[in-house]
N, C-alpha and C positions, 0 to 999 in steps of 0.2 A: 467377556462383559458379564457382570454381576448378574443372576437371576435375580427378577423381580419378586418381591415377597407374593407369597399365595394369598389366597383369601382366607385358609385355614391361619397361617401365619398372623393374619391382622385380627382376626378373632382372638387368638391366643395373648396378642399383646393386649385386646382389651380386656382380658381376663386376670392377665397378670397384674394389672394395674392395680387390682385391690390388695397384692401383697407389695406395692410398692415400687413395681417393677414397671418403667415406662416403654414406649414402641422401641426405642433405642437398643435397650437390652435384649429384644427378640430379633431386632433386625442386624444386628452386631455392631453397629454403628457407637462410636466412645461418647459415653455420657460427659454432661458437661462438667469440667474439673470441679474439686469440692475446693471452695474459696473460704467460705465462712463456717463457723460453727453453732453463732448465734446470732441473733438479730434483737437490736433495742429500737422499737417503732415510738417515737414520741409523736403522739396524736395531737394536733392543735384543734381540738373540739371547738367548732364554731365557725370556720373559715377566716384565717388571717387574709389580710388587706395583702397581696402580691405587690402593689403599685406602693407601699409604703415599707416593706421588707425586703425580699428577694430581687423584685424589678421594678424599681424606681423609673420615672419618666421626668427626668428634669426639665426638657425642652418642650414638654408638651402644655397645653392651656392649662391656666393655674386651677379649674375646676376639674383638672384631670390630677394636674400635679400635686397638688394636697400642699401643707404646710412644712413640709420637711425635707431638709437639704439631704445629701447622699454622701458615703464616705468611698474613698477608694479602697481597694482591697490588694492583695497579693495576687490576684490573676491580672495580668493587665488589660486595660478596659474595663475590668467589672468594676461596676458601684453597686453597692445597696444602699438600704436607708440606713440616715445617722443614728439611731438609735438602736445599732447593731454593734458597737465599739468593738467588742472583744471578738463576734466572729468575723469581723473585716480583715482582723489580721492572720486568722486562721482558714482562710479559703483555698490555701493552698493543699488542705486536706479533703476540700468539698467538691461536690461535683452538684452543681447548680442547674435544675430541670426549669425553666422558665416557659414552658409548652405544654403544659397539663392541661387537659380539657374533656368534658363531657356535657351531658344535657340536663341533668337532674340538680335543680336548686332548692329541692328538701333536704332539712339536714339529715332526717332519719335514712331515708333509702338511700342516700348518697354514701351513707357509714355502711351498709352491706356491700356496696360497690366495692371501694376501697379494700375493706379488709376481707373479702372472699375472694374477688377476681370476677364475681358476676353480677349482673342486674339483680337488683330486689325482686321478689315476686311482685310488687307493684310499686313500679319507679314514680317519681316525682310524688312520693306520698309523705307524709308527714303522722299517718293515722294508724301506720300498722307497725304494731310492736314486734320485739323478735319471737319466733315460732319455730318448731322443728320441722317446717318444712323449709327454712330459710338454708343457704349454702354455707357449710362450715368457714370457719374463720381458719385463715391460712396458718395460726399457731395451732388450732384443733387438729387440721388435716396433718400439718407435720407432727404432730403426737400421735396420731395413728398410722401414719406410714413409718415412723422411726420412733419408737418408743424408746424412751430412755430407762435405765436401770430404776428399779425400786426406790422411791424416796426423794426422786429429782422430778418436780414437775417440770413437764414439757414446754408447758404454756402458764404464765402469770400476767394477770391484768391488776393495773392500781391505778390509782388509788380510790377506784370507783369503776363504776359501769354508766357509761356517760348516757346521759338525757336530757331531755329540754322540757322545762316547764310549761312553754307556749305550746308545744306538740301534742295533740290529742293522742298518739300512739305513746308517747311518754319515752321511754329505754329505745334506744336508735337499734335496729336489727343488724346482723352480720357479726355480734361482739363474741358469740358461743358457737358450741359445736354444731348448731342445726339439726340436720337427718343424721349426723352421727351419733346423737345419742349425748344423755348426760355425762355419760364417764370421760367424754373429751372435752368436757368444757373446760375455761380457764379456772387456774387456781388463783380467786379472788382475794386481793389483798386490799382491805378498805379501812380508811381511817388516814389522819395526816401524820404522815413520818416526821413532818416538822415541830410535832409536839415533843415535850421533854418525857411524857408517859408512855408514846408509841410502842407497841408490840403487838405483835401477831396473835390474836386468840388463840389459846390451847396450847404455844409453843414457848418452851422453858419453863415451864410449871412443873415442878419435880412432885410436888405432894398432891395426891386425889388424881392418880393419873387416869382415872377411869371419866373424872369429871373433864378432865383436860381434853380428852380424846371425844366427848360428848359435845362441848364447846367448840372444838375445831369443825366436827362434822356438820354441826347446825351452821356454824361460819362458811361450810363450803356447800353444802347441799339444800340451804334453806328454799331453794327456786327448784329443786329436783324433784319430778314426779312420774318419772318414766324407767326404763327398763336399767338406765344406766347408773341408777342409785348405790348398787351393790359396788360397781366399779369405783364411783368417786368415794366410797367409803373406805376401798381395800387404800386407793392412793393415799386417803389421808392419814390411815394407819401407819402405812409407811413412812409419811412423812415426820411423822412423830420420833421415829427411831434414826433419822439422818443428821447428824450434827453438824455438815456442813451447811445445810441449806439452813437449817436451824440458826446458825450465827450469821449468816447473811441478813437476816432481818433485824439485827441488833445494831442499829446503826452508833449507839454510844461508843463503840469501838472505833471508830472512824476519828482520826485527828481533828480538832475543830478547825483547824486553816482548811484542811480537805473541806469539811462541811462547810465553810463561809464561802470557798470558791464557787461552791454550786450554787450556792444562796440559799438563806435561811427562809426559805418559802416552800410553801407544800409542793411546788413544783420542783424545785430545785432536788430536795430530800428525796421525793420520787424518784428522779433521775438518779441520784446517788444510788439509791437502793435498786434500781434496776440495773447498775454495773456490779453491784455486789452480788446480784442474782445470776447474773451469766459467770461470773466467776466462781459462781457455785454450782455451773452446770446446768443453768436453765436454757432451753434453745430458743425462746421466744417470750420479752417481754414486750408487752403494750403499755407505756406511759402515758395515760391519758391527762389532758390539761386537766385539772382539779374543777370540782364545784366550788366555786368561791364565792356562792350567792348572789354573784352579779351576772354578767351576760357572758361569759367564757370569751371566744374572738368574734363574737357575733357583735360587730360594732354598727349598728344601722343608727346609731346617733352617738355623737361625741367621741368619734372614731380616733383623732388626732390626740386628744390628752388621754383617752385608755390606751392607746398603744404606747405611749411614751412615758405614763406612770405606771403602769400595772402590766401590761402585757410584754413589752417587749424587752424590758430589764429583766425580768425573771428568764425567758427564756433565752437569752443573748448569755447570761452567766451559767445555766445548767448546760446549756448544747455546748459552749466551750470549753466546760470544766470537764464534761465528758469525755470529748476528744483528748484533752490533755491528757488525762486518767488513764484511758486506755491505750494512748501512744507511748506514757512511761512505764506501764505495766507490760508492753509487748503484746496488747491484745486488741489493739485496732486492726490488724491486718485479718482476723479472725473473728471479727465482729461486725455485723452489717449494720450501720445506724441510718434511720430512715425518720424525715423530719417533713410532716406534711399535716396539711385540714383537707376536710372533705369537697372543700371548695375554696374560690377567691373571694374577692369584692369588686362591686362596680366601678368600671373607669371614672365615671362621673361622680362628684359627690353629690350628696343629697342636698338641696337648698334648703336653708333654716335650722337645720340642727347637725350638720358637719358630719354626717354620717356616710356609708357605704352599705350597699344592699348585697345579697346574695349574687355571684356571677360564678357559673360554672364553666365557660366558654373559653377561659384562660385563666391560669393561675400558677405557682409554682410549688415545688418539691425540693430536698436538698438530701443527698445522700452520701456517706461516707463510711470508709473501711470495707470490710469482708471484698477485697480484691477491687473494689472501686477505686478507679484513677481519680486523683485529687486535682484540683487546679483547673478546672473544665467547666463550663457551661454548654448544657445540651438543649438544644433547640433555641427558640426567640420567639417573643410575641410581635405585636405590631407597634405602630408610635405609641399607641395610647393603653397597651396591655388589655386588648379587649380580644383578640384571635390569637392563635398561633401564626405566626409568621412561617415556621418550619419545623420540622420533626415532632409533631403532635402525639403527645401520649396519653393514654387512656389510664384511668385506675386500674384497671385490669392488667395491664402494662406493667405498672407498678408491682403489681403482686406477683406477676410471672418473672419479674426479675427479682425478687424476694427469693424465691423458689429457687431459681437459675443461681443464684449467688451461693447457697446452701447446697449445692450439688444436687438437686432435685427436678427431673425434665417438667417443666410444665404441661406439657401434654399427656403424662401419666394420666389413667383412667382410674377412678374408683366407682364401683359400684354402689347408687344411692339405693333408700329404704326400697324402692320399687325394681330394683335389679337392673336400673338403666347405668350404662357405663358413662360416666361423666368426666370429661378433662379437668384438671386441676383449675384453670381459670380460662377464661375466654381471651387472655392479653399474650402478647407477645414479649418477651425478656428483651430487655435494651442491652443487648451484649457490648454496642459500643462504649458503652460507660467504663468497661473493666477493662485491667491492664493486659489481659489477654483474651481472645475471643469469647 
């Protein structure tokens, strides 16, 4: 019988976590197999209505069921919202989670939970903006644990940093490197990739190279005020000499038919750019639902018209095209795609304005690729989509699943700025989603 690990072994495991070595490395067990090389996170900022998208309730009362019909899918017995016609034919590549749940109905702090795998410093709050006390975003942590070669950003966020005009805190926490420091903040690509004149500031400019570098540094580091500044500068300089990454930002080289399939929308072209970036070697691309000057997926009023005309068609086109594109290029097996918002919407429709309010106690998420077995539904909700009926999944579990898909033990520890060893996430990976354990 194998001896139990000593206290020294356990302490050593914690200290080695800083170097990216988890407990399994010290104790001799086999680490999770490497399934994915990269991640595309499609973040549906605002909170999509699960009842009108991935978890409709056609047999529920009208005040829950709503105005939409449903569509059959390629998964026997699974029906989804009628305004996802393209996705309904591609569910053989999807794993639909219908039992997401947590207790935070504030936009800002719930983003921190999803993006970092830990509760925000102040849960249930729309008043707290990002700070260097926040837990690092999963993309920043991966960049710290597994740095990529110079010139390839490990973590790219586009087309903006999500914020809410009605929230006192403004920008949602959990979107940058937190206590890891600004040197591990995401490479932020701001702007509208759907515009014909879109380009990343400072890239592709051959004349006045000094000015180009300065412009890029301003683009990357305009909010940097700590010791990570020099590291961010160095990354920016490397990026200027990385032709493959530079080319990835030039959407004009894509065939018009491909761009049309993604949708000639800010979201569609952002998702296409995400695919090009992972092809260029970027590990994690976070595609945020764009700032469209409206209310994102936050449909407190006029829920059904907004979903039908503005939200679901763009999401349907972009996600479907991404699945097809990754499959055709042989990249789906090595690219994990995650489609999720910070919470769902209330089962009961708001009388008088046809809206749905915030609802965190039950909602949906979707995964594809990266070793995830397609054609499955994970968990279920009750008859009105108010509570999980089985296999409750937290945002931290989802973050742990991302680490697991990339072959990183979620129990790996990293020391924070005070020297305290912290596990990467408070969640547990959903190993049952994968084709092997």
